[in-house]
BAFI-3210 file (N, C-alpha, C; in Angstrom, 3 decimals, decimal comma, padded with zeros to 6 digits):
// residues 192
n [1|2|3|4|5|6|7|8|9|10|11|12|13|14|15|16|17|18|19|20|21|22|23|24|25|26|27|28|29|30|31|32|33|34|35|36|37|38|39|40|41|42|43|44|45|46|47|48|49|50|51|52|53|54|55|56|57|58|59|60|61|62|63|64|65|66|67|68|69|70|71|72|73|74|75|76|77|78|79|80|81|82|83|84|85|86|87|88|89|90|91|92|93|94|95|96|97|98|99|100|101|102|103|104|105|106|107|108|109|110|111|112|113|114|115|116|117|118|119|120|121|122|123|124|125|126|127|128|129|130|131|132|133|134|135|136|137|138|139|140|141|142|143|144|145|146|147|148|149|150|151|152|153|154|155|156|157|158|159|160|161|162|163|164|165|166|167|168|169|170|171|172|173|174|175|176|177|178|179|180|181|182|183|184|185|186|187|188|189|190|191|192]
n.u [121,725|119,216|118,785|116,612|113,932|110,831|108,465|105,222|103,063|099,993|098,040|095,505|097,064|099,721|101,832|103,931|106,926|109,382|112,492|114,921|118,221|119,929|122,492|123,925|125,775|125,766|124,431|122,043|118,775|116,762|113,688|111,915|111,079|111,818|114,445|116,500|115,752|116,085|118,858|119,590|118,629|120,281|122,781|122,246|121,955|124,487|126,403|125,490|125,821|123,708|121,629|119,319|116,150|113,806|110,618|108,500|105,459|103,853|101,663|103,059|102,455|100,911|102,502|105,667|105,269|103,528|104,756|107,396|106,950|105,387|107,185|109,085|107,578|107,239|109,916|110,804|109,188|110,146|112,819|112,375|111,185|113,314|115,338|114,331|114,188|116,036|118,153|121,525|122,240|123,810|122,274|122,202|123,592|124,084|124,474|122,839|122,126|120,329|120,642|120,830|122,884|124,157|126,430|128,551|130,827|133,226|135,690|137,205|139,534|139,581|139,840|137,521|135,504|132,404|130,896|128,448|127,516|126,519|127,670|126,784|128,371|131,702|133,586|133,996|134,579|138,033|138,352|138,248|135,304|135,336|137,413|136,531|135,541|137,983|139,524|138,186|138,453|141,218|141,493|139,922|141,257|143,891|143,496|142,344|139,541|136,039|133,991|131,123|129,424|126,686|124,737|121,639|119,634|120,103|121,488|122,572|125,852|128,097|126,995|126,413|128,969|129,995|128,196|128,838|131,454|130,936|129,154|130,801|132,613|130,970|130,245|132,761|133,593|131,727|132,529|135,117|134,915|135,833|134,725|134,046|132,698|133,405|135,571|137,474|138,356|135,574|134,187|132,890|134,761|136,899|139,084|140,354]
n.v [125,993|123,910|120,492|118,679|116,588|115,620|113,138|111,803|108,945|107,494|104,687|102,109|099,936|100,655|102,951|105,463|107,348|109,211|110,772|112,580|113,690|114,854|115,800|114,751|112,796|110,095|108,923|106,882|106,200|103,829|102,122|099,625|097,151|095,036|093,286|092,697|094,492|096,944|096,775|096,941|099,523|100,961|100,542|101,855|104,521|104,959|104,540|106,266|108,579|109,841|111,272|109,473|108,832|106,518|105,557|102,993|101,530|098,744|096,198|093,743|091,317|090,132|090,075|091,215|092,823|095,198|097,027|097,315|098,069|100,436|101,988|102,367|103,966|106,267|106,991|107,479|109,688|111,509|111,810|112,996|115,439|116,508|116,846|118,912|121,601|120,567|121,918|122,174|119,573|116,396|114,438|111,868|108,535|106,495|105,969|106,774|106,158|105,114|102,895|101,320|101,309|099,831|100,560|099,806|100,674|099,727|100,711|098,777|097,397|094,808|092,904|092,430|091,561|091,817|091,351|092,028|092,040|091,777|091,744|092,333|092,490|091,849|093,810|097,292|100,024|100,095|098,423|095,446|094,031|092,223|093,091|095,059|093,971|092,816|095,098|096,330|094,310|094,383|096,969|096,754|094,758|095,705|098,006|097,006|096,939|096,380|095,844|096,209|095,785|096,141|095,742|096,824|097,508|096,706|097,926|099,722|098,733|100,466|102,551|101,125|100,443|102,988|103,943|102,196|103,014|105,700|105,330|103,966|106,027|107,895|106,392|105,893|108,515|109,293|107,540|108,383|110,918|113,322|113,626|115,690|114,936|112,382|110,949|108,978|105,881|104,618|102,209|099,481|097,868|099,463|099,646|099,393]
n.w [118,053|119,001|118,696|119,490|120,677|122,123|122,235|122,624|122,813|123,208|123,440|123,501|123,806|124,323|126,133|125,504|125,723|124,164|124,152|122,402|121,689|119,131|119,070|121,148|123,569|123,533|125,619|127,302|128,562|129,292|129,323|128,523|129,201|127,687|127,340|125,293|123,299|124,651|124,841|122,119|121,526|123,224|121,972|119,542|120,476|121,708|119,614|117,692|118,975|120,172|122,626|124,383|125,635|126,656|127,518|127,891|128,251|127,783|126,363|127,080|128,139|126,260|123,838|122,451|120,268|119,891|121,627|120,610|117,899|118,209|119,677|117,695|115,932|117,506|118,013|115,372|114,736|116,634|115,786|113,289|114,097|115,622|113,704|112,184|109,849|108,102|106,978|106,114|106,828|106,127|104,949|103,476|103,417|101,711|098,228|095,125|091,805|089,189|090,470|093,663|096,401|099,268|101,757|104,378|106,898|109,283|111,281|112,781|113,275|112,583|109,782|107,132|104,385|102,904|099,980|097,742|094,750|091,448|088,219|084,805|082,646|081,442|081,447|082,103|080,334|080,304|082,430|084,239|085,464|087,574|089,092|090,765|093,159|094,025|094,460|096,656|098,524|098,930|100,007|102,367|103,846|104,073|105,507|107,745|108,223|108,682|105,986|104,228|101,270|099,273|096,477|096,167|094,360|091,193|088,031|085,232|084,514|084,650|086,197|088,530|089,521|089,892|091,821|093,910|094,598|095,334|097,450|099,238|099,722|101,095|103,360|104,523|104,973|106,919|108,945|109,627|110,606|112,925|116,218|118,743|121,007|121,600|123,747|123,948|122,355|120,492|121,813|123,625|124,783|125,215|123,616|120,265]
ca.u [120,493|118,916|118,174|116,011|112,479|110,163|107,195|104,418|101,999|099,190|096,975|095,004|098,081|101,011|102,034|105,346|107,543|110,755|113,227|116,196|119,096|120,782|123,848|124,244|127,062|125,595|123,817|120,691|117,979|115,793|112,820|110,859|110,813|112,234|115,888|117,300|115,380|116,821|120,260|119,718|118,455|121,503|123,782|121,854|122,294|125,933|127,178|125,032|126,081|122,443|121,106|118,016|115,358|112,605|109,729|107,472|104,609|103,057|100,989|104,028|101,854|100,431|103,812|106,460|105,014|103,013|105,739|108,522|106,464|104,991|108,411|109,633|106,777|107,529|111,309|110,849|108,577|111,070|113,950|111,879|111,035|114,626|116,077|113,803|114,056|117,057|119,194|122,892|122,572|124,371|121,068|122,219|124,827|124,240|124,352|121,904|121,793|119,152|121,001|120,891|123,975|124,347|127,815|128,784|132,242|133,571|137,152|137,277|140,810|139,389|139,537|136,467|134,754|131,204|130,660|127,309|127,210|126,673|127,758|126,324|129,415|133,037|134,410|133,438|135,751|139,184|138,460|137,512|134,348|135,713|138,427|135,876|135,607|139,390|139,954|137,640|139,087|142,540|141,298|139,414|142,257|145,066|143,083|141,766|138,180|134,892|133,400|129,999|128,918|125,580|123,911|120,256|118,897|121,084|121,143|123,698|127,086|128,882|126,360|126,560|130,335|130,078|127,448|129,606|132,542|130,363|128,606|131,962|133,137|130,092|130,341|134,068|133,563|130,998|133,293|136,356|134,652|136,195|133,596|134,599|131,984|134,049|136,799|138,396|137,841|134,171|134,072|132,606|135,961|137,876|140,168|140,044]
ca.v [125,391|122,678|119,460|117,749|116,433|114,666|112,748|110,850|108,214|106,708|103,904|101,090|098,886|101,170|104,337|105,615|108,670|109,174|112,036|112,395|114,824|114,413|116,283|114,297|112,144|108,647|108,449|106,363|105,885|103,022|101,237|099,045|095,827|094,040|093,408|092,782|095,739|097,991|096,626|097,476|100,974|101,482|100,571|102,933|105,799|105,037|104,662|107,460|109,708|110,485|111,045|108,860|108,372|105,808|104,959|102,234|100,657|098,082|094,940|092,671|090,040|089,569|089,852|092,445|093,472|096,560|097,880|097,610|098,820|101,779|102,719|102,778|105,099|107,446|107,371|108,085|111,015|112,359|112,132|113,960|116,734|117,015|117,257|120,223|121,956|119,782|122,766|121,931|118,186|115,627|113,834|110,464|107,804|105,592|106,746|106,179|106,649|104,248|101,775|101,612|100,559|099,967|100,361|100,034|100,623|099,731|100,754|097,975|096,722|093,426|092,947|091,573|092,118|091,164|092,051|091,431|092,768|090,954|092,548|091,603|092,603|091,514|095,010|098,633|100,714|099,188|097,806|094,201|094,227|091,389|093,806|095,924|093,231|092,687|096,397|096,550|093,319|094,915|098,117|096,338|093,992|096,518|098,983|096,254|097,420|095,613|096,572|095,530|096,471|095,367|096,410|096,475|097,635|096,784|098,682|099,869|098,320|101,671|103,244|100,309|100,605|104,371|104,038|101,479|103,883|106,869|104,878|103,725|107,339|108,482|105,598|106,147|109,894|109,282|106,790|109,055|112,252|113,557|114,085|116,136|114,289|111,099|111,250|107,868|105,099|104,308|100,764|099,064|097,213|100,497|099,659|098,796]
ca.w [117,615|119,719|117,857|120,442|120,607|123,000|121,618|123,391|122,104|124,127|122,822|124,432|123,936|124,798|126,555|125,175|125,621|123,671|124,034|121,707|121,410|118,029|119,317|122,496|123,803|123,521|126,859|127,157|129,742|128,567|130,082|127,695|129,768|126,702|127,540|124,068|122,635|125,368|124,443|120,758|121,606|123,835|120,911|118,635|121,113|121,948|118,382|116,977|119,868|120,468|123,970|124,140|126,778|126,219|128,509|127,171|129,046|126,758|126,673|126,839|128,521|124,996|123,221|122,373|118,982|119,997|122,305|119,720|116,740|118,604|120,013|116,408|115,437|118,323|117,761|114,043|114,832|117,400|114,907|112,296|114,765|116,037|112,509|111,810|108,425|107,389|106,399|106,544|107,158|105,001|104,405|103,089|103,610|100,574|097,007|094,206|090,469|089,142|091,330|095,090|097,003|100,707|102,163|105,801|107,257|110,699|111,435|114,001|113,429|112,139|108,350|106,599|103,259|102,378|098,714|097,074|093,514|090,251|087,009|083,616|081,626|081,942|081,526|081,921|079,811|080,272|083,752|084,446|086,560|088,728|089,868|091,755|094,428|094,417|094,989|097,989|099,386|099,274|100,899|103,680|104,589|104,408|106,522|108,865|108,436|108,212|104,869|103,599|100,086|098,713|095,479|096,467|093,108|090,109|086,829|084,321|085,199|084,926|087,319|089,733|090,036|090,360|093,074|094,931|095,048|096,019|098,719|100,090|100,122|102,110|104,589|105,128|105,464|108,191|109,943|110,032|111,135|114,324|117,009|120,029|122,114|121,872|124,464|123,777|121,236|120,651|121,962|125,000|125,270|125,557|122,632|118,955]
c.u [120,307|118,226|117,671|114,512|112,037|108,784|106,528|103,399|101,297|098,082|096,437|096,060|099,395|100,895|103,537|105,736|108,991|111,295|114,554|116,894|120,075|122,233|124,303|125,629|126,945|124,998|122,410|120,083|116,743|114,994|111,688|110,364|111,087|113,747|116,703|116,998|116,069|118,298|120,493|119,566|119,670|122,617|123,509|122,265|123,806|126,696|126,717|125,341|124,830|122,144|119,665|117,380|114,086|111,887|108,613|106,751|103,638|102,462|101,916|103,538|101,228|101,646|104,513|106,134|104,590|104,046|106,863|108,060|106,109|106,181|109,087|108,901|107,142|108,964|111,430|110,282|109,507|112,278|113,535|111,745|112,387|115,453|115,601|113,745|115,114|118,137|120,551|123,226|123,072|123,310|121,144|123,578|125,073|123,912|123,495|121,941|120,449|119,410|121,035|121,936|124,016|125,805|127,931|130,258|132,358|135,083|137,527|138,654|140,748|139,007|138,447|135,800|133,571|130,808|129,555|126,909|127,458|126,632|127,360|127,278|130,757|133,894|133,523|134,620|136,892|139,412|137,624|136,568|134,683|136,752|137,818|135,938|137,037|139,920|139,473|138,144|140,438|142,437|140,908|140,462|143,472|144,742|142,604|140,401|137,183|134,235|132,320|129,499|127,856|124,823|122,484|119,376|119,907|120,565|122,316|124,992|127,976|128,313|126,473|127,939|130,518|129,378|128,162|130,710|132,023|129,814|129,726|132,534|132,300|130,197|131,670|134,138|132,857|131,823|134,513|136,140|135,068|134,980|134,108|133,876|132,610|135,406|137,858|137,938|136,402|133,971|133,764|133,806|137,009|139,061|139,674|141,303]
c.v [124,052|121,692|118,347|117,660|115,427|114,409|111,688|110,182|107,340|106,014|102,941|100,039|099,376|102,609|104,566|107,083|108,469|110,590|111,737|113,730|114,343|114,819|115,920|113,692|110,629|108,075|107,924|106,065|105,165|102,123|100,767|097,716|094,701|094,154|093,563|094,060|096,922|097,971|097,212|098,995|101,637|101,568|101,663|104,291|105,979|105,302|105,812|108,731|110,558|110,256|110,603|108,410|107,749|105,256|104,290|101,326|100,019|096,788|093,749|091,320|089,353|089,133|091,203|093,297|094,937|097,501|098,276|098,450|100,257|102,619|103,199|103,966|106,373|107,920|108,048|109,489|111,982|112,752|113,194|115,349|117,339|117,502|118,629|120,426|121,301|120,633|122,402|120,484|117,453|114,807|112,363|109,855|106,763|106,378|106,014|106,893|105,981|103,017|102,251|100,705|100,868|099,675|100,696|099,792|100,603|099,661|100,046|097,392|095,261|093,444|091,961|092,292|091,223|091,970|091,334|092,310|091,827|091,848|091,696|091,756|092,280|092,750|096,253|099,501|099,732|098,503|096,533|094,388|093,360|092,077|094,758|095,245|093,110|093,974|096,574|095,508|093,853|096,081|097,646|095,599|094,829|097,568|098,306|096,827|096,335|096,453|095,709|096,386|095,578|096,222|095,930|096,517|097,773|097,603|098,634|099,568|099,506|102,383|102,446|100,498|102,006|104,527|103,309|102,375|105,101|106,481|104,578|105,042|107,958|107,724|105,838|107,559|109,965|108,617|107,539|110,468|112,319|114,124|114,431|115,537|112,964|111,375|110,166|107,107|104,698|102,798|100,452|098,358|098,236|100,540|099,048|098,168]
c.w [118,324|118,787|118,763|120,190|121,652|122,409|122,487|122,485|123,133|123,348|123,885|124,719|124,539|125,274|126,423|125,176|125,191|123,622|123,364|121,548|120,352|118,212|120,717|122,594|123,852|124,790|126,576|128,511|129,203|129,497|129,183|128,252|128,766|126,616|126,269|123,302|123,317|124,969|123,052|120,742|122,246|122,799|119,902|119,211|121,234|120,656|117,500|117,738|120,060|121,941|123,783|125,451|126,223|127,441|127,734|128,150|128,061|127,235|126,401|127,362|127,306|124,183|123,095|121,153|119,127|120,613|121,354|118,530|117,117|119,053|118,728|115,829|116,194|118,105|116,399|114,033|115,568|116,554|113,894|112,904|115,128|114,854|112,039|110,312|107,536|106,728|106,995|106,877|105,919|104,287|104,069|103,325|102,538|099,319|095,994|092,865|090,206|089,996|092,776|095,706|098,496|101,014|103,644|106,101|108,768|110,789|112,736|114,283|113,027|110,663|107,954|105,442|102,955|101,142|097,963|095,886|092,346|089,024|085,810|082,444|082,266|082,168|081,467|081,538|079,730|081,623|083,794|085,632|087,775|089,611|090,891|093,121|094,911|095,037|096,426|098,991|099,866|100,247|102,294|104,499|104,951|105,469|107,802|109,240|108,048|107,133|104,235|102,445|099,473|097,708|095,705|095,220|091,982|088,932|085,873|085,077|085,561|086,156|088,616|090,350|090,596|091,711|094,213|095,481|095,806|097,391|099,717|100,599|101,232|103,436|105,298|105,689|106,811|109,290|110,455|110,559|112,596|115,038|118,396|121,228|122,495|122,506|124,323|122,542|121,526|120,644|123,417|125,615|125,734|124,603|121,334|118,400]
res [x|x|x|x|x|x|x|x|x|x|x|x|x|x|x|x|x|x|x|x|x|x|x|x|x|x|x|x|x|x|x|x|x|x|x|x|x|x|x|x|x|x|x|x|x|x|x|x|x|x|x|x|x|x|x|x|x|x|x|x|x|x|x|x|x|x|x|x|x|x|x|x|x|x|x|x|x|x|x|x|x|x|x|x|x|x|x|x|x|x|x|x|x|x|x|x|x|x|x|x|x|x|x|x|x|x|x|x|x|x|x|x|x|x|x|x|x|x|x|x|x|x|x|x|x|x|x|x|x|x|x|x|x|x|x|x|x|x|x|x|x|x|x|x|x|x|x|x|x|x|x|x|x|x|x|x|x|x|x|x|x|x|x|x|x|x|x|x|x|x|x|x|x|x|x|x|x|x|x|x|x|x|x|x|x|x|x|x|x|x|x|x]
***
């Protein structure tokens, strides 16, 4: 099954073509005339292991707004087309009850924890809520991972803690998946 798409958008302000292969190897061919944006798109392709081609001819003599926004519209449309009917995909990387939690993991070899959650009770069951942060601090430092946990939409304390653990599970699962397209460590330095 091919999960590719090519989408074009032509307006008075921009002319854009984006091609994406969701099952690529991280190759990119980018021409937006906005250096940092090309750099960010290259990182997106490389770390997502998407093959990405972008051609953007925009009114950058005015500013970069139309070029970047319209590229986002075209890229989003291409992703939607490439995903297709969504059968068999994992679908999400963060977990939600009535709470929404964002969790990001980087198995970089450098320990760091950013924990942003506020609980309104001291305990849930027989567990001190302050121990949630202590637990993830211990995990992140002993594993030497960067770990960011942020409760975006708080709610019931039990559900918040549950969503934190589920979101961590999904992020770690995504990070440790073996991908046969990666021949060495996934780093521009060549080592982690």
